[in-house]
C-alpha positions, 0 to 999 in steps of 0.5 A, a space after each residue: 500500499 505504501 508503494 501505491 501511495 508513493 506512486 500515486 503521489 508522484 503521478 498526481 503531482 505530474 498530472 497536476 503540473 501538466 494540467 496547470 501548464 496546459 491551463 495557463 499556457 493553452 495551445 495544442 502542445 500543452 494539452 497533448 502533454 496533459 492528455 499523454 500523462 493521463 495515458 501514463 497514469 492509466 499504465 501505472 495503475 494497470 501495471 501496479 494491479 497486474 504486477 502479480 495477478 496470475 504470476 506463478 513461480 516454480 522452483 526445480 533442483 536437478 537432484 534432491 540427493 547429492 554427495 558432499 562437495 557437489 554442486 546443485 543446479 536450481 531452475 526458477 520459472 516465472 509464468 504469467 497468465 496475463 499478457 501485459 508489458 511489465 518493467 522488470 522483476 528482481 528474484 531473490 532466493 534466500 538460502 537455508 540458515 547453514 548456508 546464509 553465512 557461507 553464500 550470498 542469497 542469489 539475486 536475479 534481474 529479469 525483464 519480462 516485457 511481453 514474454 509470458 514465461 521467464 526462466 533462469 538457472 543458478 548454482 549452489 556450489 560445494 554443498 557441505 554435509 547436511 539437510 537443507 530446506 529451500 523455502 519461500 522466494 521473494 520477487 520485487 517488480 516495478 514499471 519501466 519509469 521507476 514510479 511504483 515498486 512492489 514486492 511479494 513472497 511466494 511459498 515454495 518448498 525443496 529439500 536437499 539431502 547431502 550425503 557424507 563422503 567416505 573413503 574405501 577402507 582396505 580392511 576391517 576386522 569385526 571385534 575379536 577378529 573371528 571374522 576378517 575384513 577381507 572376506 567378501 561374503 555375509 554368511 557361512 553355510 554348511 553345504 550338507 543337504 541334511 542340515 537344511 531346516 527351511 527355505 527363505 527368500 533370495 537375497 543378493 549374494 547367495 550362491 547359486 548352489 544354495 537355491 531351492 529350485 523346487 520351492 522356487 518353481 512354485 511361482 513365489 520367487 527365488 527361494 534359498 535353502 536355510 541351514 542349521 549352522 550359520 555365522 553372520 557378521 553383524 555390526 552396530 555403529 553407536 555415534 556420539 552426538 553429544 554436544 559437550 563433547 564437541 564444544 571448543 573443538 574443531 567443527 571438522 572433528 564431528 564431520 570426521 566421525 561421521 565420515 568414518 561412520 559412513 566409510 565403515 557403513 560402505 565397507 560393510 555393505 560392500 562386503 554384505 555384513 549386516 549393519 545398523 546405526 544408533 544415535 540420539 540427537 533430539 529423537 532416538 534413531 535406532 536402525 536394526 542390523 540389515 543388508 540391502 540397497 534400501 537399508 543403505 540409503 536409510 542409514 545414509 539418510 540419517 548420516 546426512 542429517 545428524 548434527 553434534 546437538 545431542 543433550 543426553 549423555 552418550 554413556 547412558 545412551 550406549 549402556 541402554 542401547 547396548 543391552 537391547 542388541 542380540 549377542 554376537 553383534 559387534 558394538 562399534 563406538 565412534 566418539 570424540 571423548 575418551 573419559 573414565 566413565 565410557 572406558 569402564 562401560 566398554 570394559 564391562 561390556 567386553 567382560 560380559 562376552 560382548 564384542 566391542 570395538 572403539 574408534 577414537 577420533 581426536 584433533 591433536 596429532 599426538 595422543 596425551 598420556 591420559 588418552 594413551 593410558 585409556 586406550 591401553 586399559 581398553 586393550 587389556 580388557 579385550 576391546 578393540 580400539 583405534 585412534 583415528 587423527 582427524 588430519 591423517 587420512 592414511 590411518 583410515 585405510 586399515 580400521 581395526 585390523 592388523 
C-alpha cells in the first residue's frame, strides 16, 4: 500500500503540473502533454494492479540427493497468465540458515516485457553435508519509469539431502577378529543337505548352489536353502552426538566422526555384512542390522542429517542401547571423548562376552598420556580400539585390523 501511495503521489503531482501548464499556457502542445500524462497514469495503475496477478513461480532442483562437495543446479520459472508489458522483476532466493554465512542469496534481475514465461538457472556450489530446506522466493517488481515498486513472497518448498563423503577401507576386522575384514561374504553355510531346516527369500550374494529350485518353481520367487549352522557378521554403529563432547573443538572433528561411520557403513555394505546405526540427537534413531540397497540409503539418510546437538549423556545411551542388541553383534563406538565412564562401560561390556570396538577421533596429532593410558586399559580388557587422527587420512585405510 505504501508503494501505491508513493507512486500515486508522484503521478498526481505530474498530472497536476501538466494540467496547470496546459490551463495557463493553452495550445495544442500543452494539452497533448496533459492527455499523454493521463495515458501514462492509466498504465501505472494497470501495471501496479497486474504486477503479480496470475503470476506463478516454480523452482526445480536437478537432484535432491547428492554427495558432500557436489554442486546443485536450481531452475526458477516465472509464468504469467495475463499478457501485459511489465518493467522488471528482481528474484531473490534466500538460502538455508547453514548456508547463509557461506554464500550470498542469489539475486536475478529479469525483464519480462511481453513474455509470459521467464526462466533462469543458478548454481549452489560445494554443498557441505547436511539437510537443507529451500523455502519461499521473494520477488520485487516495478514499471519502466521507476514510479512504482512492489514485493511479494511466494511460498515454495524444496529439500536437499547431502550425504557425507566416505573413503574406501582396505580392511576391517569385527570385534575379536573371528571375521576378517578381507572376507567378501556375509554368511557361512554348511553345504550338507541334511542340515537344511527351511527356505527363505533369495538375497543378493547367495550362491547358486544354495537356491532351492523346487520351492522356487512354485511361482513365489527365488528361494534359498536355510541351514542349521550359519555364522553372520553383524555390527551396530554407536555414533556420539553429545553436544558437550564437541564444544571448543574444530567443527571438522564431528565431520570426521561422521565420515568414519559412513566409510565403515560402505565397507560393511560392500562385503555384505549386516549393519545398523544408533544415536540420539533430539529423537532416538535406532536402525537394526540389515543389508540391502534400501537399508544402505536409510542409514546414509540419517548420517546426512545428524548434527552434534545431543543433550543426553552418550554413556547412558550406550549403556541402555547395548542391552537391546542380541549376542554376537559387534558394538562399534565412534566418539571424540575418551573419559573414565566410557572406558569402564566398554570394559564391562567386553567382560560380559560382548564384542566391542572403539574408534576414537581426535584433533591433536599426538595423544596425551591420559588418552594412551585409557586405550591401553581398553586393550587389556579385550576391547578393540583405534585412535583416528582428524588430519591423517592414511590411518583410515585399515581400521581395526592388523
